[in-house]
C-alpha positions in Angstrom: 4.5 -12.6 -4.4 4.4 -11.1 -1.0 5.9 -7.7 -0.3 6.6 -6.3 3.2 6.9 -2.7 4.2 8.2 -2.0 7.7 8.2 1.8 7.4 7.0 3.7 10.5 4.1 6.0 10.2 6.1 9.2 9.7 8.0 7.6 6.8 4.9 6.6 4.9 4.3 9.2 2.2 2.4 9.5 -1.1 5.4 8.8 -3.2 6.1 5.4 -1.5 2.4 4.5 -1.5 2.2 5.2 -5.3 5.3 3.1 -5.9 4.0 0.2 -3.8 0.6 0.2 -5.6 2.2 0.5 -9.0 4.4 -2.6 -8.2 1.3 -4.5 -6.9 -0.6 -3.7 -10.1 2.2 -5.1 -12.2 2.6 -8.4 -10.3 -0.4 -10.6 -10.5 -1.7 -12.1 -7.2 0.7 -10.0 -5.2 0.0 -8.6 -1.7 1.7 -6.0 0.5 2.0 -6.4 4.2 2.6 -3.3 6.3 4.2 -3.6 9.7 5.2 -0.6 11.7 4.2 1.9 14.4 1.5 4.1 12.7 -2.1 4.9 12.5 -3.2 1.9 10.4 -6.5 3.5 9.5 -4.6 6.4 7.9 -2.2 4.1 6.1 -5.0 1.9 4.9 -6.9 4.9 3.6 -3.9 6.1 1.7 -3.4 2.7 0.0 -7.1 2.3 -0.8 -7.3 5.8 -2.4 -4.2 5.2 -4.5 -5.5 1.7 -5.5 -8.7 3.3 -6.7 -6.7 5.9 -8.7 -4.6 3.2 -10.3 -7.7 1.1 -11.0 -6.8 -1.9 -8.8 -10.1 -3.7 -8.3 -9.5 -5.1 -4.8 -7.6 -3.5 -2.0 -8.2 -5.6 1.1 -8.0 -4.9 4.8 
């Protein structure tokens, strides 16, 4: 399953990141694509930190 987020940088928040990671954890072999105007390093870091907290083994780049 492929999910797409098109939120701009100022709309990305911890609550949405937690929700996205939780969904990805529940759906085997799923991925999330993020498209939008933002600092991708910051967004990537938020997702990687949350993935570690929720014990997802691989959070790609």
